C-alpha positions as CSV (number, residue, x, y, z in Angstrom):
1,M,62.5,101.8,84.4
2,R,64.6,103.5,82.1
3,D,67.0,101.2,80.0
4,I,71.0,101.8,79.2
5,E,72.5,100.3,76.1
6,T,76.3,99.7,76.3
7,G,79.1,97.4,75.1
8,V,80.2,95.8,78.1
9,L,78.7,96.0,81.4
10,I,81.6,95.9,84.7
11,I,80.3,95.0,87.9
12,G,82.7,96.0,90.4
13,G,85.1,98.8,90.6
14,A,88.3,98.1,92.2
15,G,91.3,97.5,90.5
16,A,90.1,95.1,87.8
17,G,87.3,97.0,87.5
18,L,89.1,100.2,86.8
19,A,91.8,98.2,84.7
20,S,89.2,96.7,82.7
21,A,87.1,100.3,82.2
22,I,90.6,102.2,81.1
23,E,91.4,99.5,78.4
24,L,87.8,99.5,77.2
25,S,88.0,103.7,77.0
26,R,91.3,103.5,75.5
27,K,89.8,100.8,72.7
28,G,87.1,103.2,72.1
29,I,84.3,100.1,73.3
30,P,81.6,102.1,75.8
31,Y,81.0,100.8,79.2
32,H,78.7,100.9,82.2
33,L,80.8,100.2,85.7
34,V,78.8,100.0,88.9
35,E,80.5,99.7,92.0
36,R,78.2,99.0,95.1
37,Y,80.2,101.4,97.5
38,P,80.5,104.9,97.1
39,A,83.9,105.1,96.5
40,P,87.2,103.3,96.6
41,S,88.0,101.0,99.3
42,P,89.7,102.8,102.4
43,A,91.4,99.8,103.1
44,P,94.9,98.9,102.3
45,K,94.7,95.9,101.0
46,A,97.7,95.0,98.3
47,H,100.3,97.3,97.7
48,Y,103.3,95.7,95.5
49,L,103.0,96.2,92.1
50,N,105.7,94.0,90.5
51,Q,107.6,95.0,86.9
52,R,105.0,93.9,84.6
53,T,102.0,95.6,86.0
54,M,104.4,98.8,85.8
55,E,104.9,98.4,82.3
56,I,101.0,98.0,81.7
57,F,100.8,101.3,83.7
58,R,103.6,102.5,81.5
59,A,101.6,101.8,78.1
60,W,98.3,103.9,80.0
61,G,100.8,106.9,80.5
62,I,100.7,107.0,84.5
63,E,103.6,104.8,85.1
64,Q,105.8,108.1,86.4
65,D,102.8,109.1,88.7
66,V,102.4,105.9,90.5
67,A,106.6,105.7,90.9
68,K,106.7,109.3,92.4
69,K,103.6,108.7,94.7
70,G,104.7,105.2,95.5
71,T,108.0,103.8,97.4
72,P,111.4,104.7,95.6
73,P,113.4,101.7,94.7
74,E,116.3,102.4,97.5
75,H,113.4,101.7,100.0
76,M,111.9,98.3,98.8
77,A,115.5,96.9,98.1
78,T,115.3,94.5,101.0
79,V,113.2,92.5,103.1
80,G,114.3,92.7,107.1
81,W,113.4,90.0,109.8
82,Y,113.4,91.4,113.0
83,T,112.6,90.3,116.8
84,S,111.5,94.0,117.7
85,L,111.5,97.5,116.7
86,G,112.2,98.6,120.4
87,G,112.6,97.2,124.3
88,E,115.4,96.6,126.0
89,G,115.7,93.3,126.9
90,E,118.3,90.8,125.5
91,L,116.5,89.7,122.7
92,D,114.8,93.1,121.5
93,K,116.3,95.2,118.8
94,K,118.0,92.5,116.9
95,T,118.2,91.5,113.2
96,I,117.2,88.0,112.3
97,F,118.3,88.1,108.9
98,L,118.3,91.1,105.8
99,M,117.5,89.8,102.4
100,D,117.9,91.7,98.6
101,A,114.3,91.7,96.9
102,F,112.4,93.6,94.3
103,G,115.7,94.3,92.6
104,G,117.4,95.4,95.2
105,G,121.6,95.0,95.7
106,A,122.9,91.8,93.8
107,L,119.1,91.9,91.7
108,H,119.5,95.1,90.3
109,E,121.3,94.6,87.1
110,A,118.7,91.7,85.9
111,Y,115.7,93.7,86.8
112,E,117.4,96.7,85.2
113,R,118.2,94.7,82.1
114,D,114.8,92.9,81.9
115,S,111.9,95.9,81.7
116,A,112.0,99.4,81.4
117,C,110.1,99.8,84.4
118,W,111.2,99.7,88.3
119,A,108.4,97.8,90.6
120,S,106.8,100.0,93.0
121,N,105.3,99.9,96.4
122,Y,101.5,101.8,96.4
123,P,98.9,100.8,98.5
124,Q,95.7,99.7,97.1
125,L,93.6,102.8,99.2
126,R,95.7,105.0,97.2
127,L,96.0,103.5,93.9
128,E,92.6,103.1,93.5
129,P,91.7,106.6,93.4
130,L,94.5,106.9,90.6
131,L,93.0,104.9,88.4
132,L,89.4,106.3,89.1
133,A,91.0,109.7,88.1
134,H,92.6,108.4,85.1
135,A,89.4,106.5,84.2
136,R,87.5,109.4,84.6
137,S,89.6,111.5,82.4
138,L,89.3,109.1,79.2
139,P,87.0,109.6,76.7
140,G,83.4,107.8,77.3
141,A,84.0,107.0,81.2
142,D,80.7,105.9,82.8
143,L,81.8,105.2,86.1
144,N,78.9,104.8,88.8
145,Y,79.8,104.4,92.8
146,G,77.2,103.7,94.9
147,R,75.1,101.5,92.4
148,E,74.8,97.7,92.7
149,L,73.8,94.6,90.4
150,K,70.7,93.5,91.6
151,S,69.9,90.7,89.4
152,F,70.8,89.5,85.6
153,E,70.3,87.3,82.7
154,Q,72.0,86.5,79.3
155,D,70.8,85.2,76.0
156,A,72.6,84.5,73.2
157,D,72.8,88.3,71.7
158,G,74.1,89.9,75.4
159,V,73.3,90.5,79.3
160,T,70.6,92.3,80.4
161,A,71.0,93.7,84.0
162,V,68.7,95.5,86.8
163,I,70.9,98.1,88.5
164,G,69.8,99.8,91.5
165,D,71.3,102.0,94.3
166,R,71.8,100.8,97.6
167,D,68.4,102.7,99.2
168,G,66.4,101.4,96.6
169,K,65.5,104.7,94.7
170,D,66.9,104.7,91.6
171,T,66.8,101.3,89.6
172,Y,67.6,100.4,85.7
173,R,67.9,98.2,83.2
174,V,71.5,97.8,81.5
175,R,71.5,95.9,78.2
176,A,75.2,94.7,77.4
177,K,76.8,92.6,74.7
178,Y,78.8,91.5,77.5
179,M,79.6,91.8,81.3
180,I,82.6,91.2,83.4
181,A,82.5,90.3,87.3
182,A,85.2,92.2,88.9
183,D,83.0,92.0,92.1
184,G,85.4,89.8,93.9
185,G,83.4,86.5,93.5
186,R,80.9,88.0,95.6
187,T,77.8,87.9,93.3
188,V,78.0,86.9,89.8
189,G,80.0,83.7,89.6
190,P,78.1,82.2,92.7
191,Q,74.9,82.9,90.3
192,L,76.5,81.3,87.6
193,G,77.3,78.1,89.3
194,V,81.4,78.8,89.5
195,E,82.8,76.7,91.3
196,M,86.0,78.2,93.8
197,Q,88.4,74.8,93.8
198,G,91.7,74.7,96.3
199,A,91.9,76.0,100.0
200,P,89.2,78.6,101.1
201,R,90.5,79.2,104.1
202,L,93.8,78.9,106.0
203,F,94.0,81.7,108.3
204,D,92.2,84.7,109.1
205,M,94.1,87.7,108.9
206,V,93.4,91.5,110.1
207,T,95.2,94.6,109.0
208,A,95.6,97.1,111.2
209,H,96.3,100.6,108.9
210,F,97.4,103.1,111.8
211,Q,99.4,105.9,112.4
212,A,102.6,106.6,114.4
213,D,106.2,108.2,114.6
214,L,108.3,105.2,114.5
215,A,111.4,107.1,112.9
216,K,113.7,106.8,116.2
217,H,113.3,103.4,116.3
218,I,114.0,102.4,112.6
219,D,118.0,102.8,111.3
220,D,117.7,101.3,108.0
221,D,115.4,102.3,105.3
222,S,116.2,99.8,102.3
223,P,113.2,97.2,103.8
224,M,109.9,97.3,101.9
225,I,109.0,94.6,104.4
226,R,109.5,94.5,108.3
227,W,108.7,91.0,109.6
228,F,108.8,90.2,113.0
229,N,109.6,86.8,115.0
230,N,109.6,86.2,118.7
231,P,109.0,83.3,121.4
232,E,105.6,85.3,122.8
233,R,103.6,84.7,119.7
234,G,105.3,81.5,117.9
235,G,107.2,82.8,115.0
236,S,106.3,84.9,111.3
237,W,102.5,84.8,111.1
238,G,101.8,85.1,114.4
239,S,104.5,87.5,115.2
240,G,103.3,90.0,112.2
241,V,104.7,91.9,109.4
242,M,104.6,95.5,108.6
243,V,104.8,97.8,105.6
244,A,105.2,101.7,105.3
245,L,102.3,103.3,103.8
246,G,103.3,106.6,103.3
247,P,101.6,108.9,102.2
248,E,104.5,111.4,101.5
249,R,107.4,109.4,102.6
250,Y,108.0,105.3,102.5
251,D,111.1,105.3,104.9
252,R,111.5,105.5,108.9
253,H,109.5,109.1,108.5
254,S,106.3,107.3,106.9
255,R,103.1,108.7,109.2
256,E,101.3,105.4,108.4
257,W,101.8,101.8,108.4
258,L,99.9,98.0,108.2
259,F,100.4,95.5,109.8
260,H,99.5,92.0,109.3
261,F,98.2,89.8,111.6
262,A,97.8,86.0,111.7
263,F,94.6,84.4,113.7
264,L,93.0,81.0,113.8
265,P,89.1,80.9,112.3
266,D,88.2,80.1,115.5
267,D,89.8,82.9,117.9
268,P,87.4,85.7,118.5
269,A,90.3,88.6,119.2
270,Q,90.4,89.3,115.7
271,F,87.3,90.7,115.7
272,D,88.2,93.1,118.6
273,E,89.3,96.9,117.6
274,T,90.7,97.6,120.9
275,S,93.1,94.4,121.5
276,V,95.1,95.5,118.4
277,I,97.0,98.5,119.9
278,P,98.1,96.7,123.1
279,R,99.4,93.9,120.7
280,L,101.0,96.3,118.7
281,R,102.8,97.5,121.3
282,E,103.7,94.1,122.4
283,L,104.9,93.3,119.2
284,L,106.9,96.0,118.5
285,R,108.0,96.5,122.0
286,L,107.0,100.2,122.5
287,P,104.9,100.2,125.5
288,D,104.3,103.6,125.4
289,Q,104.1,104.4,121.7
290,E,101.1,106.3,120.3
291,I,99.2,104.4,117.9
292,T,95.9,105.6,116.1
293,I,93.9,103.2,114.4
294,L,92.6,104.6,111.0
295,K,91.2,101.2,109.5
296,M,90.5,97.6,110.6
297,N,90.0,94.8,107.8
298,N,89.2,91.1,108.5
299,W,89.8,88.7,105.7
300,Q,90.5,85.3,104.8
301,V,93.9,83.8,103.5
302,Q,92.6,82.0,100.7
303,G,94.0,79.9,98.0
304,V,91.4,79.0,95.2
305,L,91.0,79.2,91.9
306,A,87.5,79.4,89.7
307,D,86.9,76.6,87.7
308,R,85.8,78.4,84.6
309,F,86.9,81.9,83.8
310,R,84.1,82.6,81.4
311,V,80.2,81.7,81.6
312,G,78.2,82.5,78.1
313,R,78.8,86.2,77.5
314,V,80.5,86.9,81.3
315,F,84.1,87.0,82.1
316,L,85.3,86.4,85.4
317,V,88.6,88.7,86.4
318,G,90.9,89.5,89.4
319,D,89.1,88.2,92.6
320,A,86.2,87.4,91.2
321,G,88.9,83.9,89.2
322,H,91.3,83.6,91.7
323,R,92.3,84.4,95.5
324,H,95.8,84.2,96.7
325,P,97.6,84.3,100.0
326,P,99.1,87.6,99.9
327,T,102.7,86.8,99.8
328,T,104.6,87.3,96.7
329,G,101.9,90.4,95.7
330,L,100.4,88.4,92.9
331,G,96.6,89.2,93.6
332,L,96.3,92.8,92.4
333,N,98.9,92.2,89.9
334,S,97.3,89.2,88.2
335,A,93.9,91.2,88.3
336,I,95.4,94.3,86.4
337,Q,97.1,91.3,83.8
338,D,93.6,89.6,83.5
339,A,92.3,92.8,82.1
340,H,95.1,94.0,79.9
341,N,94.5,90.1,78.3
342,L,90.4,90.1,78.2
343,I,89.8,93.8,76.8
344,W,91.8,93.8,73.6
345,K,90.1,90.7,72.5
346,L,86.6,91.9,73.6
347,A,87.2,95.2,71.4
348,R,88.4,93.3,68.5
349,V,85.1,91.1,68.8
350,L,82.8,94.0,69.4
351,K,84.2,95.8,66.4
352,D,83.7,92.5,63.9
353,E,87.1,92.6,63.2
354,A,87.6,89.1,65.2
355,G,85.8,85.6,65.3
356,P,83.7,85.2,68.4
357,G,86.4,82.2,69.3
358,L,88.8,84.7,70.2
359,L,87.2,85.2,73.4
360,D,87.8,81.6,74.3
361,S,91.2,82.1,74.6
362,Y,90.9,84.2,77.6
363,E,90.3,81.3,80.2
364,T,93.0,79.4,78.0
365,E,95.4,81.9,78.4
366,R,94.8,83.5,81.8
367,R,93.6,80.3,83.9
368,P,96.9,78.5,83.5
369,V,98.8,81.7,84.4
370,C,96.7,82.3,87.5
371,A,96.8,78.8,88.7
372,R,100.1,79.3,88.6
373,N,100.1,82.2,91.0
374,V,97.5,81.1,93.1
375,E,99.8,77.5,93.7
376,W,102.8,79.8,93.7
377,A,101.6,82.2,96.8
378,L,100.3,79.3,98.7
379,L,103.8,78.0,98.4
380,T,105.9,80.9,99.4
381,F,103.1,81.5,102.6
382,Q,103.6,78.6,104.1
383,N,107.5,79.2,103.5
384,H,107.6,81.5,106.4
385,A,107.9,78.5,108.2
386,V,111.5,77.9,107.5
387,F,112.3,80.8,109.6
388,D,110.5,79.0,112.8
389,V,112.6,75.9,112.0
390,G,115.7,77.8,111.6
391,I,116.0,79.9,114.7
392,G,114.9,76.8,116.4
393,L,111.2,77.6,117.5
394,I,109.3,74.5,118.8
395,P,105.7,74.8,117.9
396,N,103.3,74.9,121.3
397,A,106.5,74.4,123.2
398,P,106.5,76.3,126.9
399,I,107.7,80.6,126.2
400,E,110.8,79.9,128.0
401,V,111.8,77.0,125.7
402,N,111.3,79.3,122.7
403,R,113.4,82.3,124.4
404,E,115.9,79.9,124.8
405,Q,116.1,79.0,121.2
406,F,116.6,82.5,120.9
407,R,119.2,82.8,122.9
408,V,121.0,80.2,121.2
409,F,120.5,81.8,118.1
410,F,122.1,85.1,118.9
411,S,125.0,83.6,121.3
412,N,128.6,83.8,120.6
413,T,129.1,80.2,120.7
414,P,129.4,77.5,118.1
415,A,126.1,76.3,118.4
416,G,124.9,79.9,117.4
417,A,127.0,80.3,114.5
418,T,125.4,77.0,113.4
419,R,122.3,78.1,113.9
420,R,122.7,81.1,112.2
421,A,124.3,79.4,109.4
422,L,121.4,76.9,108.7
423,L,119.1,80.3,109.1
424,A,120.7,81.7,106.1
425,E,120.8,78.5,104.3
426,M,117.0,78.3,104.8
427,A,116.2,81.7,104.7
428,Q,117.5,81.6,101.1
429,T,114.4,80.1,99.9
430,Q,112.6,83.0,100.2
431,R,113.6,84.4,96.8
432,T,110.5,82.3,95.9
433,E,108.7,85.4,97.5
434,F,111.3,88.3,97.0
435,Q,113.0,87.8,94.0
436,A,110.1,86.2,91.6
437,H,111.4,88.0,88.5
438,D,110.5,84.9,86.4
439,I,107.1,84.6,88.1
440,E,106.3,88.3,87.7
441,I,107.6,88.5,84.2
442,G,108.2,85.5,82.6
443,F,104.8,83.8,82.8
444,Y,103.6,82.9,79.2
445,Y,100.7,81.5,77.1
446,E,101.2,78.0,75.7
447,N,98.0,78.0,73.8
448,G,95.4,80.8,72.8
449,A,95.5,83.5,70.5
450,L,98.7,82.5,69.4
451,V,100.5,80.5,66.2
452,P,102.7,77.9,68.1
453,D,106.1,77.8,65.9
454,G,106.9,74.3,67.4
455,T,109.9,75.4,69.6
456,A,110.2,74.7,73.3
457,A,110.2,77.1,76.0
458,P,113.1,77.7,77.8
459,A,113.7,76.5,81.0
460,R,111.6,78.2,83.8
461,D,114.0,78.4,87.1
462,P,112.1,76.0,89.8
463,M,112.7,79.0,92.1
464,G,110.9,81.6,90.1
465,G,113.6,84.0,89.9
466,I,116.0,83.5,86.6
467,Y,113.9,85.0,83.5
468,H,114.9,84.2,80.1
469,P,113.6,86.8,77.6
470,T,112.2,85.4,74.2
471,T,110.2,86.0,71.1
472,R,108.5,82.6,71.3
473,P,104.7,82.8,70.6
474,G,103.0,83.3,73.5
475,H,105.5,85.0,75.6
476,R,105.7,88.6,76.7
477,M,108.0,90.6,74.1
478,P,111.7,91.2,75.9
479,H,112.2,94.7,76.5
480,A,115.3,96.3,74.9
481,W,116.2,100.0,74.8
482,I,116.4,101.3,71.1
483,E,117.2,104.8,69.3
484,R,114.2,106.3,68.0
485,G,114.4,109.8,66.6
486,G,117.6,110.2,68.5
487,K,115.6,109.2,71.6
488,R,116.5,106.3,73.6
489,V,113.0,104.1,74.1
490,S,111.6,100.8,75.3
491,T,110.8,98.2,72.6
492,H,107.4,98.1,74.8
493,D,107.3,101.4,73.9
494,L,106.5,100.7,70.2
495,I,103.3,98.6,71.3
496,D,100.4,101.2,72.2
497,G,97.6,98.3,72.8
498,S,95.5,99.7,69.5
499,R,97.2,97.6,67.0
500,F,99.3,94.7,66.3
501,V,102.9,95.6,65.4
502,L,105.3,93.4,63.5
503,I,109.1,93.8,64.6
504,T,111.4,92.9,61.9
505,G,115.2,93.9,60.5
506,D,113.6,94.2,57.1
507,A,110.7,96.6,56.9
508,A,110.9,97.0,53.2
509,G,110.3,93.5,52.7
510,W,107.1,93.4,55.1
511,S,105.1,96.3,54.5
512,A,103.1,95.2,51.6
513,A,102.7,91.9,53.8
514,A,101.5,94.0,56.3
515,Q,99.1,96.1,54.5
516,N,97.0,93.3,53.2
517,A,96.7,90.8,56.4
518,G,93.5,91.9,57.4
519,A,94.2,93.7,60.5
520,P,95.9,96.9,61.1
521,I,99.3,96.1,61.7
522,A,102.6,98.9,62.7
523,V,105.9,97.4,61.1
524,E,108.6,98.6,63.2
525,D,112.0,98.5,61.5
526,I,114.7,97.6,64.5
527,N,118.1,96.5,63.7
528,D,119.8,97.8,67.1
529,A,122.2,95.5,68.6
530,A,120.3,95.1,71.8
531,W,117.5,94.1,70.1
532,R,119.2,91.7,67.6
533,A,120.9,90.1,70.6
534,L,117.1,89.2,71.6
535,S,115.2,88.6,68.6
536,E,115.6,84.8,67.9
537,I,115.1,85.6,64.0
538,E,117.2,86.8,61.3
539,K,117.2,90.2,59.8
540,G,114.2,89.0,57.2
541,G,112.3,87.4,60.0
542,A,109.6,89.0,62.0
543,V,107.8,88.9,65.3
544,L,104.1,89.9,65.2
545,V,103.1,91.1,68.6
546,R,99.3,91.3,69.9
547,P,98.1,94.6,71.4
548,D,99.0,93.5,75.1
549,G,102.5,92.7,74.3
550,H,102.8,89.1,74.0
551,I,104.2,87.4,71.2
552,G,101.5,86.0,68.6
553,W,103.5,85.0,65.8
554,R,107.2,85.0,64.2
555,A,108.8,84.0,61.6
556,K,112.4,83.0,62.2
557,S,113.5,83.6,58.2
558,A,111.4,85.1,55.6
559,P,108.8,83.1,54.3
560,A,108.5,82.3,50.8
561,D,105.2,84.2,50.7
562,R,105.2,87.0,53.3
563,G,101.9,87.8,52.4
564,A,100.2,84.2,53.0
565,A,101.9,83.9,55.8
566,L,101.3,86.8,58.1
567,K,97.6,86.9,56.6
568,S,97.2,83.6,58.1
569,A,98.6,83.9,61.2
570,I,96.6,87.4,61.9
571,K,93.6,84.5,60.8
572,T,94.4,82.1,63.2
573,I,95.3,84.6,66.1
574,L,91.8,86.9,65.4
575,A,89.7,83.3,64.7
576,R,88.3,84.5,62.1
């Protein structure tokens, strides 16, 4: 049996695994990735990429590739609820409600102000090949599809794993300093005794990836997501949700679509592909619509969190550590952000630039954020019931009773006006899902690889929408447009992931301190008004930004001994 030695062994080649591989290549760390399937998954899976993830893609140099290939902002500016796309009945082809979403409409100013990037909608079945191609283009790429983990053990110095192809013809050993479990929780976590805590099975979902020409039935291209609600299927999750999948256009002319259905766990129809096309035609009220099923994907709605994100030299990222309902789109985004947090720390330790205690901060930082994301996704999943209540749907009532509720809702009567007004108020609570600006970019680390400065965090919007930029340690560095060499760049563009960055209004005063701090630090002198308005420091103060773009330390004014203060901060952050 042949042997391979590497720095990091990655188990799993989906979003979290590929993000880990890309970050390791960028940090110059050798890795060996294995993925049990021969190619990226053909299932649509996740599709929404929030602003924080797009900021990471910007640092990788692929933001524009994703933005150009995915849904343009004007076609993801709203979310709509409808009774159907077709049909000639009294309750067909009606719009129940439309709301701004993902930076569209009234949200535009805030989303544009707070990030250099716009969110995107690009299904995982297309994103993963793009990430894989990018990973393969980087130095040291070692990506192995059609290989799976057979067994592993760890000791004080590393992990030894047996890897083989699926037909058993090629088996080899990998010796790595560390292992990343990006396997969706299928293998590594259970073998380590990791417990997934929470709600393991709320609903069974079926995603139908299908091809159909729906252009003549759609007259508004602004919604990224179209929810259907009708009395026959008993409300939002029973009636389903539809998203355009492109691949060339993400508007009414999209060639491909996904449709999510909810089933109770004991409903055998969820596994019957032949029942899906009739159900789609029924829900959309398009009895003669030509539909071609491209892929069926059965999955469970879960809200679970691992009791640990680290076991010795093994780290859990993505679905291996947390699994979410699809609402708010936090699953894949959290997975990529996990890798972004972990890899710079692994790189520092593997290069002997940090103490091993730095690796403890991965769980300390990411687990509370992911716990909040799981909780948030559960809340927003459950909150879709407000539409049923607002319309007046009665659970388990005869269909004709619920049809009458719809008739009243759309009627030109005082009762209809009240129903519509009631729903409009209730529907605003859906901003927790579709306007979750603070949840997406305002998450922060209270403890970990940082130096607290004793200040309180800004109050957070309990509805998840209002983001307050701050340079408080642990928070994402605020975005501001500044001038560099006659060009307009974002403050985020100063962070390339390879080193710390010290931002100040007095570079001359800090340059010697940075040179002797014990770690590579770039000093950036910024006195642009846009940054000064956000910096929360005096001209002689400084903000130390970690390689992942989060604040590690700040001095609101110039310390008496800048060199000693900065050196102490670096020592604390790097656990030296």
